[in-house]
N, C-alpha and C positions, 0 to 999 in steps of 0.2 A: 517596627514592621514597615511603616511608611517610608523611612529612610532606606530600608533594604529594597523595597519596591522601586523607589526612585533610582537607586543605584543600578538595579537590574535594567531598568529602562534606558539608562544612560549607556550601559554596556552594550545593550542590543542595538542602540542607535549608533554606537561608535563604529567607525570603519565600515560604512555602508558598502564599500567596494570590496570588502574582504570576502573570501570564499564562504558561501553558505550552502550547506547540504540541501539537495532538492528532496522535498518530502513528497512521496507518491503514495496515495491511498488506493489499494486494490480492493474492489468491492464486487458484489454480485447481488442480483435481486432475490435469489433463492439459494439454498444450500445444495451441495452435491454437483456443482458444475466444474469443479477442479480448481477453484480459486486459490486455495492454500498451496497446492502443488505447483501452480503456475508462479505464485509469489516466490516460492522457494527456489525454483529452477531459474526464474528470471533474475533473482538476486545472485545466484551462482554464476550465471552467464556474464553479468556485469562485473563480477569479481574476476572472472577469467580475462577480462579485458582491462585488468589492472585498475578498476574503479574501487574506491573504498565504500563498502556497503554495510549498512546495519539493517537487519530484518527484525521488525517488531511485531509480535503476535498480538493483535488487538481484538481477536475473537473472544470476547469476554465469556468465561465459563465453558467455552467449547474450543479453546485453543488447541491446535494439533500440529504445529510446526515441529515441536519436540518429538511427537509420535512419528511423523514422517521421516525424521532423522534417526529415530531409534535411540534417542538420548534422554537422560533424566536430569533436567536442569536443577541446579542448586537453589536458584532464586527466581522469583517473579517480580513484576512491578509492585505487587502488594508489599513485598519485603522491604522495598525502598522506603515506604512510608512507616511501616511498623517498627523496623529496626534502624531507621534513619541512616540507611546505607546510601552511598553515592551511586549515581546511575552507572558508573563504571564497574561497581561491584556486582551488579546484576546482569551484566552483559556476558553471555555464554559464548563459547567458541564451537562452531560446527565444522563440517567438512570444508577442506581447502581454506581454513582460517576464517570462515564466514562468521561475522559477529551477529548474534541474535539475542533478543529478549523474549523470554517465554511469557505466554499469556497468563493473566491473573484477573481477579475480580476488582482490583483497586480502581481501575478507570471506569467501572460501572457506576461508581458513586463519586466520581471526580468533581462533578458540578454541584454536589451537595457538601463537599469537603469545606472545612474552614479555610480562611484566607492563608493561614500559615502554611498548610499543606500544599495548597495550590501554588503559592510562591516558591515553595521548595521544589515542586515539579518543574516550574518554569526555569528556575535557576539551574537545576541539574540538566534538564533537556537542552538548555541553551549552550551548555558546554560541548554538545555533540556536533553542533552545526558547522564548526570549522574542522572537525576531525574526519568527517565522511563526505563523500560525493553524493551518495543517495541514502535516504532513510525510507525503507519500504514498510508501510503499514498494511499488514494482512488483516483487513477488517472483517467483522462478523457478517454473515449473510443478512440481507434486508437492511432497513433503515430504522434507527431509533433516534430519539431526540439527542441523546448523548453522542452516538456515533456520528451523526450528521455534523456536529461541531468539529470533530476531528477530521472528517472527510473534507468539509468545505474550507478548513484551515490549511489543507495541503496545497502544494504547488501544482500538482496534477492529479488526475484520477484515472485509473484503469478499470473499466467495467468488463467483467468476464461473463459471457453467456454461452449458450449452446443453441443449435438450430431448432430445438424443441419449442413449439408455440408457447407453452407455459413459461419457459425460461426467457423467451423474447419478451413476453408480456411483463414479467417481473423485472427484467432489466430496464424496460421502458419506465416502469413505475419508479425504480431507483433513480434513474436519470432525471425524471420529473421532480423528485424530491430535491435532488442536488441543484437543479436549475432554479427552483423556487427559493432556495436558500443562498445560492451564489452563482449567478448566471454567467459570470466571466471565468469560472474555473475550467481550464483546459481538460477535455475528456477524451480518452482513447477507448476503443472497444476491441476486445479479443473474442473471436468466435472459436470456441473450443469444441472438440469432439465432432468435427465435421467429417462425414463419410466421403465427401468429394470436394476437392478444393474449389472448383468452379461454382458448384452449388452453394458452398459456404460463402464464397465471395459475393455472389448475387444476393444471398439472404442478408448479408451484412450491408450491402449497398441499399437494399430496400429498407432496412432498419434505419440507416442514416437518413434516408428521405422522409421516413415517417417522423423521426425526431425533429427534423428541420421544419416539416409542414405543421406539426402540432405544437412544438415547443419553441420554434424559431431559434434552435441551438445547433451550431455546427459541431458534430463529433467526428473524430478521426479514426479511420480503420487502422488498427495497429498490426493485425495479422490473423491468419487462419491456422489453427492447430488441428491436426487430424485425430480421429478416433483411433487410438493405438493401444493394443493390449499390454504393451510394456508398462503403461502407467499403473495398472492394477498390480502387476508383478512388483513394481517399484514400491508401492504402498505396503505390500505384504512383506517385502524384504527390508522395508524401512531404509530405503536408499533413494536419493533423487534420481529421476529417470534419465537425466542428462549424464549422470555418473554411472548409472547401471549399464546403459547402452548408448554411447554417443552417436552411433550410426543409425539408431531407430528413427523412423519417420518424424515423430513428434520432437525428438531432440534436434534434428536438423531444422525443422520448422521453427522451433523456439530460437535457435541460434540466428536464423535469418530475421526473425522478428526483432531481436535485440540489435542486430546490425542496422536494420531499418530505423529503429528508434534512435540509435546513437548517431548514425551518419546519413540518414535519409533527409528528405526535405523538412526543415525545421517547422514546428508548429508555431503559428502566430502567437505573439504575446507570451513567449516562454520566460522572459525576464520578469520576475515578480517584484512588485514594489515593496512588499513586506515579507518577512520570514514567517514560517509556520508558527513560531512562538508568539510573534507580534499579532498575527491574525487571531490566534486562539485567545490571547489575552483580550483583544478588542471585542471579540464576540461575547466573552464572559462579562465584560464591563457593560455591554449593552443589555 
């Protein structure tokens, strides 16, 4: 096992300049803010721009990406460990060829697994880093000790909130947890379900100022998404809202958000010194 671990570390260290998928954790302080729907449609918009994307449902026990897609996945992450499958075996195919991995309970006990299983996960996940441009983690709402490991090991984090005071408060708490665990993690914020763009923008700007004042952390406004009835219709029909109605207000807003993310002013420190796997490994070692 020691030889295998050493071999993996050599492979991870090899070709530092080789393409590495950017791992993005999408989080929220509370449930019901549209995080999973945004994760799904954000992934599809990246895919439309010819980016290679893997969407991974990390909402342990409450995963719903497959429900939003109206699909019945054959495998989850748990099957990779139980049946010793390769990570490629558990990747499902969604609309427009979207690669996704359905949620499962395996990662809920990841940090109590024996070293053999952890090494197997690292070895398998490491194979994905040169195959994709983006790996999107749709995390569960709120913060747990286990989820914070995955969130803070990511290259970037997107926090989804709504203008409701309770949602803003919970988003602040989430960001505080993240900052306390990894202060240099780049953080974006999406304001969802805004009834007015200007009001949503001002609310987001105030939120930015509060975070800077109390946490001394600069977070970046990613975009404002309107409160659109098409979203609930899309959930009912189990079809992503950008595919159900590309001309809907929220579909246009999400497209603009993705354009800004890809081609707008780059966020400082976007180049990470270590990969997701390396950071997660180091966190466990500590």
